[in-house]
C-alpha positions as CSV (number, residue, x, y, z in Angstrom):
1,X,34.9,49.6,-4.4
2,X,32.2,52.2,-4.2
3,X,33.2,53.7,-7.5
4,X,33.7,50.7,-9.3
5,X,30.1,49.8,-8.0
6,X,28.6,53.7,-9.6
7,X,30.6,53.0,-12.9
8,X,28.4,49.3,-12.5
9,X,25.2,50.6,-12.1
10,X,25.2,54.5,-13.4
11,X,24.9,53.0,-16.7
12,X,22.0,50.9,-15.6
13,X,20.1,53.2,-14.2
14,X,20.5,55.9,-17.1
15,X,19.1,53.3,-19.6
16,X,16.2,52.7,-17.5
17,X,15.5,56.3,-16.7
18,X,15.3,57.0,-20.7
19,X,13.1,53.8,-21.1
20,X,10.5,55.2,-17.9
21,X,10.6,58.2,-19.5
22,X,9.6,57.0,-22.7
23,X,6.9,55.1,-21.4
24,X,5.8,58.4,-19.4
25,X,5.2,60.1,-22.4
26,X,3.2,57.3,-24.3
27,X,1.1,56.8,-20.9
28,X,0.1,61.0,-21.1
29,X,-1.5,59.5,-24.9
30,X,1.6,61.6,-27.2
31,X,1.7,59.5,-30.5
32,X,4.9,57.4,-30.1
33,X,6.7,59.2,-32.9
34,X,6.8,62.6,-30.8
35,X,7.2,60.6,-26.9
36,X,10.5,58.6,-28.5
37,X,11.7,62.4,-30.4
38,X,11.3,64.1,-26.8
39,X,12.6,61.2,-24.9
40,X,15.4,60.7,-27.4
41,X,16.1,64.7,-27.0
42,X,16.3,65.0,-23.2
43,X,18.2,61.6,-23.0
44,X,20.6,63.2,-25.5
45,X,20.8,66.7,-23.8
46,X,21.9,64.6,-20.4
47,X,24.4,62.1,-21.5
48,X,25.9,64.8,-23.5
49,X,26.1,67.4,-20.4
50,X,27.4,64.7,-18.3
51,X,30.1,63.5,-21.1
52,X,31.6,66.4,-20.9
53,X,33.5,65.7,-18.0
54,X,34.5,62.3,-18.5
55,X,37.7,61.4,-20.3
56,X,37.8,59.2,-23.7
57,X,37.4,55.6,-22.8
58,X,40.3,54.5,-25.4
59,X,42.3,56.8,-28.1
60,X,43.8,54.7,-30.5
61,X,45.9,55.4,-32.7
62,X,43.5,55.9,-35.6
63,X,44.4,53.3,-38.1
64,X,42.9,49.5,-38.8
65,X,44.7,46.3,-37.3
66,X,45.0,46.0,-41.1
67,X,47.3,49.2,-40.9
68,X,44.9,51.0,-43.0
69,X,43.0,54.6,-41.8
70,X,40.2,54.6,-39.5
71,X,37.5,56.2,-42.1
72,X,37.8,53.8,-44.6
73,X,38.0,50.8,-43.1
74,X,34.7,51.8,-40.5
75,X,32.6,53.0,-43.5
76,X,33.6,49.6,-45.6
77,X,32.7,47.6,-42.5
78,X,29.4,49.5,-42.1
79,X,28.5,48.9,-45.8
80,X,29.3,45.3,-44.5
81,X,27.3,45.0,-40.9
82,X,24.5,46.9,-42.8
83,X,24.0,44.6,-45.9
84,X,24.8,41.1,-43.9
85,X,22.6,42.5,-40.9
86,X,19.9,43.6,-43.1
87,X,19.9,39.9,-44.9
88,X,19.6,38.4,-41.6
89,X,16.7,40.0,-40.2
90,X,14.7,39.7,-43.4
91,X,15.4,35.6,-42.8
92,X,14.6,35.6,-38.9
93,X,11.8,38.0,-40.1
94,X,10.6,35.8,-42.7
95,X,11.2,32.5,-40.5
96,X,9.9,33.2,-37.8
97,X,8.1,36.0,-37.3
98,X,8.0,39.0,-35.5
99,X,4.9,40.3,-33.8
100,X,7.1,43.0,-31.7
101,X,8.9,43.7,-34.7
102,X,5.6,45.0,-36.1
103,X,4.1,46.5,-33.7
104,X,7.3,48.3,-34.0
105,X,7.8,48.8,-37.5
106,X,4.0,50.3,-37.5
107,X,3.8,52.8,-34.7
108,X,7.5,54.6,-36.5
109,X,6.4,54.4,-40.3
110,X,2.6,53.9,-40.3
111,X,2.0,58.2,-40.5
112,X,1.8,60.7,-42.6
113,X,1.9,64.7,-43.0
114,X,4.2,66.4,-39.9
115,X,4.4,63.0,-38.0
116,X,6.1,61.4,-41.0
117,X,9.0,64.3,-41.5
118,X,9.1,63.7,-37.2
119,X,9.8,60.1,-38.1
120,X,12.4,60.7,-40.8
121,X,13.9,63.7,-38.4
122,X,14.0,60.8,-35.1
123,X,15.4,57.6,-37.4
124,X,18.2,59.9,-39.6
125,X,19.5,62.3,-36.4
126,X,17.9,62.0,-32.7
127,X,17.9,58.5,-31.9
128,X,21.6,58.1,-33.5
129,X,22.6,61.1,-31.5
130,X,20.7,59.9,-28.1
131,X,22.0,56.3,-28.7
132,X,25.5,57.2,-29.1
133,X,26.1,59.7,-26.6
134,X,23.6,57.2,-24.0
135,X,25.5,53.7,-25.1
136,X,28.7,54.0,-26.5
137,X,29.4,57.4,-24.1
138,X,27.8,56.6,-20.8
139,X,27.6,53.1,-21.2
140,X,30.8,51.9,-23.1
141,X,32.8,54.8,-21.1
142,X,31.6,53.8,-17.6
143,X,32.1,49.9,-18.3
144,X,35.3,50.7,-19.6
145,X,36.9,51.8,-16.3
146,X,35.6,48.5,-15.1
147,X,37.0,46.2,-17.8
148,X,37.8,46.8,-21.6
149,X,35.7,43.7,-22.7
150,X,32.9,44.0,-20.6
151,X,32.6,47.4,-21.9
152,X,32.7,46.5,-25.4
153,X,30.9,43.2,-25.0
154,X,27.9,44.3,-23.0
155,X,27.4,48.0,-24.5
156,X,26.8,46.3,-27.5
157,X,24.9,43.0,-26.1
158,X,22.6,45.9,-24.3
159,X,22.1,48.1,-27.4
160,X,20.5,44.8,-29.3
161,X,18.1,44.4,-26.3
162,X,17.1,48.0,-26.8
163,X,15.9,47.5,-29.8
164,X,13.5,45.2,-28.5
165,X,12.8,43.1,-31.0
166,X,14.4,39.3,-32.8
167,X,14.4,40.4,-35.4
168,X,16.6,43.2,-35.1
169,X,19.0,41.6,-32.6
170,X,21.7,40.5,-34.5
171,X,21.5,43.5,-36.9
172,X,22.1,45.9,-33.9
173,X,24.6,43.7,-31.9
174,X,26.9,44.0,-35.4
175,X,26.1,47.5,-35.4
176,X,26.6,48.3,-31.5
177,X,30.4,46.7,-32.0
178,X,31.1,48.5,-35.3
179,X,30.2,51.8,-33.1
180,X,32.3,50.3,-30.1
181,X,35.3,50.4,-32.5
182,X,34.9,53.7,-34.3
183,X,34.6,55.5,-31.0
184,X,37.9,53.4,-29.4
185,X,39.6,54.3,-32.9
186,X,39.6,57.3,-32.7
187,X,38.7,59.0,-29.8
188,X,35.7,60.8,-31.2
189,X,32.1,60.0,-30.2
190,X,31.1,62.0,-33.4
191,X,33.0,59.2,-35.7
192,X,30.2,56.8,-34.3
193,X,27.3,59.1,-34.3
194,X,28.0,59.8,-38.1
195,X,28.6,56.2,-38.9
196,X,25.2,55.5,-37.1
197,X,23.4,57.9,-39.1
198,X,24.8,56.2,-42.3
199,X,23.4,52.7,-41.1
200,X,19.8,54.2,-40.5
201,X,19.9,56.0,-43.8
202,X,21.0,52.7,-45.3
203,X,17.9,51.0,-43.6
204,X,15.8,53.6,-44.9
205,X,16.7,54.1,-48.4
206,X,17.9,50.7,-49.6
207,X,16.1,48.6,-47.2
208,X,13.9,47.1,-49.8
209,X,16.7,46.6,-52.5
210,X,17.1,43.3,-54.5
211,X,19.5,41.0,-53.6
212,X,21.2,37.8,-54.8
213,X,19.3,34.4,-53.5
214,X,22.3,33.2,-52.3
215,X,22.9,35.7,-50.1
216,X,20.3,34.2,-47.8
217,X,21.6,31.1,-47.5
218,X,21.8,30.6,-44.0
219,X,25.1,28.5,-44.2
220,X,26.5,31.6,-46.4
221,X,25.0,34.8,-43.9
222,X,25.7,33.4,-40.8
223,X,29.1,32.9,-41.3
224,X,29.9,36.0,-42.8
225,X,28.4,37.3,-39.5
226,X,30.4,35.4,-37.6
227,X,33.5,36.8,-39.3
228,X,32.1,40.1,-39.0
229,X,31.9,39.7,-34.9
230,X,35.5,38.2,-35.5
231,X,37.0,41.2,-37.0
232,X,35.1,43.2,-35.0
233,X,36.8,41.7,-31.8
234,X,40.3,42.3,-33.7
235,X,39.7,45.5,-34.3
236,X,38.9,46.7,-30.7
237,X,42.0,44.4,-29.3
238,X,44.4,46.7,-31.5
239,X,42.5,49.6,-30.5
240,X,42.9,48.6,-27.1
241,X,46.9,48.2,-27.8
242,X,47.5,51.2,-29.0
243,X,45.4,53.3,-27.1
244,X,47.4,56.4,-26.3
245,X,45.4,57.4,-23.0
246,X,45.9,54.0,-21.5
247,X,42.7,54.6,-19.1
248,X,42.9,53.1,-15.5
249,X,40.0,52.6,-13.1
250,X,41.5,55.2,-10.9
251,X,41.9,58.3,-13.7
252,X,38.1,59.8,-13.1
253,X,38.6,63.4,-12.4
254,X,40.5,63.7,-16.4
255,X,38.4,66.0,-18.8
256,X,38.4,64.4,-22.3
257,X,38.7,66.4,-25.6
258,X,36.0,64.7,-27.7
259,X,37.4,65.9,-31.1
260,X,37.5,64.1,-33.7
261,X,40.9,62.3,-34.1
262,X,42.2,60.5,-36.8
């Protein structure tokens, strides 16, 4: 019972500590980009050290539910998640407005000089590394020892909430699910880090691209968002069914190999 309580609450404590760390740096007068860089870098290091002694939560067969290799399916899925996530976010922002998003965007992007370089480095490398090690590694990995579906949906929902804006919610929920699927398909946290970097790179480079108006019709993109959600659930179920590790709640002392697996 104590172990179950530990694996339920420890990830929550880690996330709260991460948020408090960033808040402390901001209160010390540091620029938001600098404070986030320090907080993310610190948490990424602590999460990495913790994960070195933890078993891989799910070790799928490296293939999709359709039989294709994980690599090709995951990158195709990333394109779909990014594209329709951006469309959904743009519609939410245009329809409802989002002061929290505007504040977030200005703090990270209304910068020049070295701060602009730091913001880009944060977006493309530090943030993906921190978020994957913390949310997929610590949170998903710990909750997997309690219930696999609670880990999958709960960590993805937490990932969306952590981004703190209504505009970000649907894109980050689907992105979090895709990253959890990538980790589960391959047993490698580094695959989800690579996909996360790809997602952020797409947002940074292609965020202002023009798209056909029909894609912004709510009936179209909502239906596709739901289809992506269902597909990701089927992919995760396939990873569980082909899990070679078959991690049980009592398997706490195994040492993992977080290397690349196909």
